[in-house]
DODREN-340167 format. One record per atom (N, C-alpha, C): residue in three letters; atom name; x, y, z. Coordinates in Angstrom, 2 decimals. Example, Ala and Ser with C-alpha at 12.3 -4.5 7.8 and 13.67 -1.06 7.14 Angstrom:
BEGIN
@type=ALA	atom=N	X=13.19	Y=-5.69	Z=7.80
@type=ALA	atom=CA	X=12.30	Y=-4.50	Z=7.80
@type=ALA	atom=C	X=13.20	Y=-3.30	Z=7.80
@type=SER	atom=N	X=12.85	Y=-2.25	Z=7.08
@type=SER	atom=CA	X=13.67	Y=-1.06	Z=7.14
@type=SER	atom=C	X=12.90	Y=0.03	Z=7.87
***
This chain:
BEGIN
@type=MET	atom=N	X=-21.16	Y=13.48	Z=0.69
@type=MET	atom=CA	X=-20.48	Y=13.27	Z=1.95
@type=MET	atom=C	X=-21.56	Y=13.13	Z=3.02
@type=PRO	atom=N	X=-21.45	Y=12.12	Z=3.85
@type=PRO	atom=CA	X=-22.46	Y=11.91	Z=4.90
@type=PRO	atom=C	X=-22.49	Y=13.07	Z=5.90
@type=ALA	atom=N	X=-23.68	Y=13.31	Z=6.43
@type=ALA	atom=CA	X=-23.85	Y=14.42	Z=7.37
@type=ALA	atom=C	X=-22.93	Y=14.28	Z=8.58
@type=ALA	atom=N	X=-22.72	Y=13.06	Z=9.06
@type=ALA	atom=CA	X=-21.85	Y=12.85	Z=10.22
@type=ALA	atom=C	X=-20.43	Y=13.30	Z=9.92
@type=ALA	atom=N	X=-19.96	Y=13.05	Z=8.72
@type=ALA	atom=CA	X=-18.60	Y=13.47	Z=8.34
@type=ALA	atom=C	X=-18.51	Y=14.99	Z=8.29
@type=ILE	atom=N	X=-19.55	Y=15.62	Z=7.77
@type=ILE	atom=CA	X=-19.56	Y=17.08	Z=7.70
@type=ILE	atom=C	X=-19.55	Y=17.69	Z=9.09
@type=VAL	atom=N	X=-20.35	Y=17.13	Z=9.97
@type=VAL	atom=CA	X=-20.40	Y=17.62	Z=11.36
@type=VAL	atom=C	X=-19.03	Y=17.44	Z=12.02
@type=THR	atom=N	X=-18.40	Y=16.31	Z=11.80
@type=THR	atom=CA	X=-17.08	Y=16.05	Z=12.37
@type=THR	atom=C	X=-16.06	Y=17.08	Z=11.87
@type=LEU	atom=N	X=-16.11	Y=17.38	Z=10.59
@type=LEU	atom=CA	X=-15.19	Y=18.37	Z=10.02
@type=LEU	atom=C	X=-15.45	Y=19.75	Z=10.60
@type=LEU	atom=N	X=-16.71	Y=20.11	Z=10.74
@type=LEU	atom=CA	X=-17.04	Y=21.42	Z=11.31
@type=LEU	atom=C	X=-16.60	Y=21.52	Z=12.76
@type=LEU	atom=N	X=-16.76	Y=20.45	Z=13.52
@type=LEU	atom=CA	X=-16.30	Y=20.46	Z=14.91
@type=LEU	atom=C	X=-14.78	Y=20.60	Z=14.98
@type=GLY	atom=N	X=-14.10	Y=19.98	Z=14.04
@type=GLY	atom=CA	X=-12.65	Y=20.13	Z=13.97
@type=GLY	atom=C	X=-12.24	Y=21.56	Z=13.69
@type=LEU	atom=N	X=-12.98	Y=22.22	Z=12.80
@type=LEU	atom=CA	X=-12.69	Y=23.63	Z=12.50
@type=LEU	atom=C	X=-12.93	Y=24.50	Z=13.73
@type=LEU	atom=N	X=-13.98	Y=24.22	Z=14.47
@type=LEU	atom=CA	X=-14.25	Y=24.98	Z=15.69
@type=LEU	atom=C	X=-13.14	Y=24.77	Z=16.71
@type=ASP	atom=N	X=-12.64	Y=23.56	Z=16.83
@type=ASP	atom=CA	X=-11.53	Y=23.28	Z=17.75
@type=ASP	atom=C	X=-10.29	Y=24.08	Z=17.35
@type=ARG	atom=N	X=-10.02	Y=24.14	Z=16.05
@type=ARG	atom=CA	X=-8.84	Y=24.88	Z=15.58
@type=ARG	atom=C	X=-9.00	Y=26.38	Z=15.89
@type=ALA	atom=N	X=-10.20	Y=26.89	Z=15.64
@type=ALA	atom=CA	X=-10.44	Y=28.31	Z=15.92
@type=ALA	atom=C	X=-10.27	Y=28.60	Z=17.40
@type=ALA	atom=N	X=-10.74	Y=27.68	Z=18.24
@type=ALA	atom=CA	X=-10.59	Y=27.85	Z=19.69
@type=ALA	atom=C	X=-9.12	Y=27.82	Z=20.10
@type=ALA	atom=N	X=-8.34	Y=26.94	Z=19.49
@type=ALA	atom=CA	X=-6.91	Y=26.85	Z=19.80
@type=ALA	atom=C	X=-6.18	Y=28.13	Z=19.40
@type=ILE	atom=N	X=-6.53	Y=28.66	Z=18.25
@type=ILE	atom=CA	X=-5.91	Y=29.91	Z=17.79
@type=ILE	atom=C	X=-6.30	Y=31.05	Z=18.73
@type=GLY	atom=N	X=-7.57	Y=31.10	Z=19.10
@type=GLY	atom=CA	X=-8.03	Y=32.13	Z=20.02
@type=GLY	atom=C	X=-7.34	Y=32.05	Z=21.37
@type=ALA	atom=N	X=-7.16	Y=30.83	Z=21.86
@type=ALA	atom=CA	X=-6.48	Y=30.65	Z=23.15
@type=ALA	atom=C	X=-5.03	Y=31.11	Z=23.07
@type=LEU	atom=N	X=-4.37	Y=30.80	Z=21.96
@type=LEU	atom=CA	X=-2.98	Y=31.25	Z=21.78
@type=LEU	atom=C	X=-2.90	Y=32.77	Z=21.76
@type=LEU	atom=N	X=-3.81	Y=33.40	Z=21.03
@type=LEU	atom=CA	X=-3.82	Y=34.86	Z=20.97
@type=LEU	atom=C	X=-4.09	Y=35.48	Z=22.33
@type=GLN	atom=N	X=-5.04	Y=34.91	Z=23.07
@type=GLN	atom=CA	X=-5.35	Y=35.42	Z=24.41
@type=GLN	atom=C	X=-4.16	Y=35.26	Z=25.35
@type=LYS	atom=N	X=-3.50	Y=34.12	Z=25.27
@type=LYS	atom=CA	X=-2.34	Y=33.87	Z=26.14
@type=LYS	atom=C	X=-1.25	Y=34.90	Z=25.86
@type=ALA	atom=N	X=-0.95	Y=35.09	Z=24.58
@type=ALA	atom=CA	X=0.10	Y=36.04	Z=24.22
@type=ALA	atom=C	X=-0.29	Y=37.46	Z=24.66
@type=GLN	atom=N	X=-1.55	Y=37.81	Z=24.47
@type=GLN	atom=CA	X=-2.00	Y=39.15	Z=24.87
@type=GLN	atom=C	X=-1.91	Y=39.32	Z=26.39
@type=ALA	atom=N	X=-2.30	Y=38.30	Z=27.13
@type=ALA	atom=CA	X=-2.24	Y=38.37	Z=28.60
@type=ALA	atom=C	X=-0.80	Y=38.51	Z=29.08
@type=GLU	atom=N	X=0.13	Y=37.95	Z=28.30
@type=GLU	atom=CA	X=1.54	Y=38.04	Z=28.66
@type=GLU	atom=C	X=2.17	Y=39.31	Z=28.10
@type=GLY	atom=N	X=1.38	Y=40.13	Z=27.42
@type=GLY	atom=CA	X=1.88	Y=41.39	Z=26.88
@type=GLY	atom=C	X=2.86	Y=41.22	Z=25.74
@type=ARG	atom=N	X=2.63	Y=40.24	Z=24.91
@type=ARG	atom=CA	X=3.56	Y=39.98	Z=23.81
@type=ARG	atom=C	X=2.81	Y=39.59	Z=22.55
@type=ASP	atom=N	X=3.54	Y=39.53	Z=21.45
@type=ASP	atom=CA	X=2.98	Y=39.03	Z=20.20
@type=ASP	atom=C	X=3.15	Y=37.51	Z=20.16
@type=VAL	atom=N	X=2.39	Y=36.88	Z=19.30
@type=VAL	atom=CA	X=2.56	Y=35.44	Z=19.05
@type=VAL	atom=C	X=3.90	Y=35.26	Z=18.36
@type=THR	atom=N	X=4.66	Y=34.26	Z=18.78
@type=THR	atom=CA	X=5.99	Y=34.05	Z=18.22
@type=THR	atom=C	X=5.93	Y=33.29	Z=16.89
@type=THR	atom=N	X=7.00	Y=33.38	Z=16.14
@type=THR	atom=CA	X=7.11	Y=32.64	Z=14.89
@type=THR	atom=C	X=7.02	Y=31.14	Z=15.16
@type=LEU	atom=N	X=7.63	Y=30.69	Z=16.23
@type=LEU	atom=CA	X=7.59	Y=29.28	Z=16.59
@type=LEU	atom=C	X=6.15	Y=28.83	Z=16.84
@type=GLU	atom=N	X=5.38	Y=29.65	Z=17.56
@type=GLU	atom=CA	X=3.97	Y=29.32	Z=17.83
@type=GLU	atom=C	X=3.16	Y=29.29	Z=16.53
@type=LEU	atom=N	X=3.41	Y=30.26	Z=15.66
@type=LEU	atom=CA	X=2.70	Y=30.29	Z=14.38
@type=LEU	atom=C	X=3.08	Y=29.10	Z=13.51
@type=ASP	atom=N	X=4.35	Y=28.74	Z=13.51
@type=ASP	atom=CA	X=4.80	Y=27.57	Z=12.73
@type=ASP	atom=C	X=4.12	Y=26.30	Z=13.22
@type=ALA	atom=N	X=3.94	Y=26.18	Z=14.54
@type=ALA	atom=CA	X=3.27	Y=25.00	Z=15.10
@type=ALA	atom=C	X=1.81	Y=24.95	Z=14.65
@type=LEU	atom=N	X=1.15	Y=26.11	Z=14.63
@type=LEU	atom=CA	X=-0.24	Y=26.15	Z=14.16
@type=LEU	atom=C	X=-0.33	Y=25.76	Z=12.68
@type=VAL	atom=N	X=0.60	Y=26.27	Z=11.89
@type=VAL	atom=CA	X=0.59	Y=25.95	Z=10.46
@type=VAL	atom=C	X=0.80	Y=24.45	Z=10.25
@type=ALA	atom=N	X=1.72	Y=23.87	Z=10.99
@type=ALA	atom=CA	X=1.99	Y=22.43	Z=10.86
@type=ALA	atom=C	X=0.74	Y=21.62	Z=11.20
@type=GLU	atom=N	X=0.07	Y=22.00	Z=12.28
@type=GLU	atom=CA	X=-1.16	Y=21.30	Z=12.66
@type=GLU	atom=C	X=-2.24	Y=21.48	Z=11.59
@type=ASP	atom=N	X=-2.32	Y=22.67	Z=11.04
@type=ASP	atom=CA	X=-3.32	Y=22.93	Z=10.00
@type=ASP	atom=C	X=-3.04	Y=22.13	Z=8.74
@type=MET	atom=N	X=-1.77	Y=21.94	Z=8.41
@type=MET	atom=CA	X=-1.42	Y=21.16	Z=7.22
@type=MET	atom=C	X=-1.83	Y=19.70	Z=7.39
@type=VAL	atom=N	X=-1.65	Y=19.17	Z=8.60
@type=VAL	atom=CA	X=-2.08	Y=17.80	Z=8.88
@type=VAL	atom=C	X=-3.60	Y=17.70	Z=8.75
@type=ALA	atom=N	X=-4.31	Y=18.67	Z=9.32
@type=ALA	atom=CA	X=-5.77	Y=18.67	Z=9.23
@type=ALA	atom=C	X=-6.23	Y=18.82	Z=7.78
@type=ARG	atom=N	X=-5.54	Y=19.65	Z=7.03
@type=ARG	atom=CA	X=-5.90	Y=19.85	Z=5.62
@type=ARG	atom=C	X=-5.73	Y=18.56	Z=4.83
@type=ALA	atom=N	X=-4.63	Y=17.86	Z=5.07
@type=ALA	atom=CA	X=-4.39	Y=16.59	Z=4.37
@type=ALA	atom=C	X=-5.50	Y=15.59	Z=4.68
@type=ALA	atom=N	X=-5.93	Y=15.54	Z=5.93
@type=ALA	atom=CA	X=-7.01	Y=14.62	Z=6.31
@type=ALA	atom=C	X=-8.31	Y=15.02	Z=5.62
@type=LEU	atom=N	X=-8.57	Y=16.31	Z=5.53
@type=LEU	atom=CA	X=-9.79	Y=16.78	Z=4.87
@type=LEU	atom=C	X=-9.76	Y=16.46	Z=3.38
@type=VAL	atom=N	X=-8.65	Y=16.70	Z=2.73
@type=VAL	atom=CA	X=-8.52	Y=16.39	Z=1.31
@type=VAL	atom=C	X=-8.74	Y=14.90	Z=1.06
@type=LYS	atom=N	X=-8.19	Y=14.07	Z=1.93
@type=LYS	atom=CA	X=-8.37	Y=12.62	Z=1.80
@type=LYS	atom=C	X=-9.83	Y=12.24	Z=2.00
@type=ALA	atom=N	X=-10.48	Y=12.82	Z=3.00
@type=ALA	atom=CA	X=-11.89	Y=12.51	Z=3.26
@type=ALA	atom=C	X=-12.77	Y=12.90	Z=2.07
@type=ILE	atom=N	X=-12.48	Y=14.04	Z=1.46
@type=ILE	atom=CA	X=-13.24	Y=14.47	Z=0.29
@type=ILE	atom=C	X=-13.01	Y=13.53	Z=-0.88
@type=ALA	atom=N	X=-11.75	Y=13.16	Z=-1.11
@type=ALA	atom=CA	X=-11.43	Y=12.25	Z=-2.21
@type=ALA	atom=C	X=-12.10	Y=10.89	Z=-1.99
@type=ASP	atom=N	X=-12.07	Y=10.38	Z=-0.75
@type=ASP	atom=CA	X=-12.71	Y=9.10	Z=-0.44
@type=ASP	atom=C	X=-14.21	Y=9.17	Z=-0.67
@type=ALA	atom=N	X=-14.82	Y=10.30	Z=-0.28
@type=ALA	atom=CA	X=-16.28	Y=10.47	Z=-0.47
@type=ALA	atom=C	X=-16.62	Y=10.51	Z=-1.95
@type=LYS	atom=N	X=-15.80	Y=11.20	Z=-2.73
@type=LYS	atom=CA	X=-16.04	Y=11.25	Z=-4.17
@type=LYS	atom=C	X=-15.90	Y=9.87	Z=-4.80
@type=LEU	atom=N	X=-14.89	Y=9.14	Z=-4.36
@type=LEU	atom=CA	X=-14.68	Y=7.79	Z=-4.88
@type=LEU	atom=C	X=-15.84	Y=6.87	Z=-4.51
@type=ALA	atom=N	X=-16.31	Y=6.99	Z=-3.29
@type=ALA	atom=CA	X=-17.44	Y=6.17	Z=-2.85
@type=ALA	atom=C	X=-18.71	Y=6.51	Z=-3.63
@type=ALA	atom=N	X=-18.87	Y=7.77	Z=-3.99
@type=ALA	atom=CA	X=-20.06	Y=8.19	Z=-4.72
@type=ALA	atom=C	X=-20.05	Y=7.67	Z=-6.16
@type=VAL	atom=N	X=-18.88	Y=7.43	Z=-6.70
@type=VAL	atom=CA	X=-18.75	Y=6.96	Z=-8.07
@type=VAL	atom=C	X=-18.95	Y=5.46	Z=-8.16
@type=LYS	atom=N	X=-18.59	Y=4.74	Z=-7.12
@type=LYS	atom=CA	X=-18.72	Y=3.27	Z=-7.15
@type=LYS	atom=C	X=-20.19	Y=2.88	Z=-7.18
@type=PRO	atom=N	X=-20.52	Y=1.90	Z=-8.02
@type=PRO	atom=CA	X=-21.91	Y=1.45	Z=-8.10
@type=PRO	atom=C	X=-22.34	Y=0.63	Z=-6.91
***
């Protein structure tokens, strides 16, 4: 996998961690727990990101096999 792709994936992970942290801080500042709806939205976004990552890995493997 090219270094640029790896860096892009790592930056995406950092963005996700920041979004989760912001959600937790917001809920804490409001004196409440994170809601099921908020957690479901995070999971849905993560599933989309996971699918993109799986595809990128499969594409990289395929490209590595081609002569």
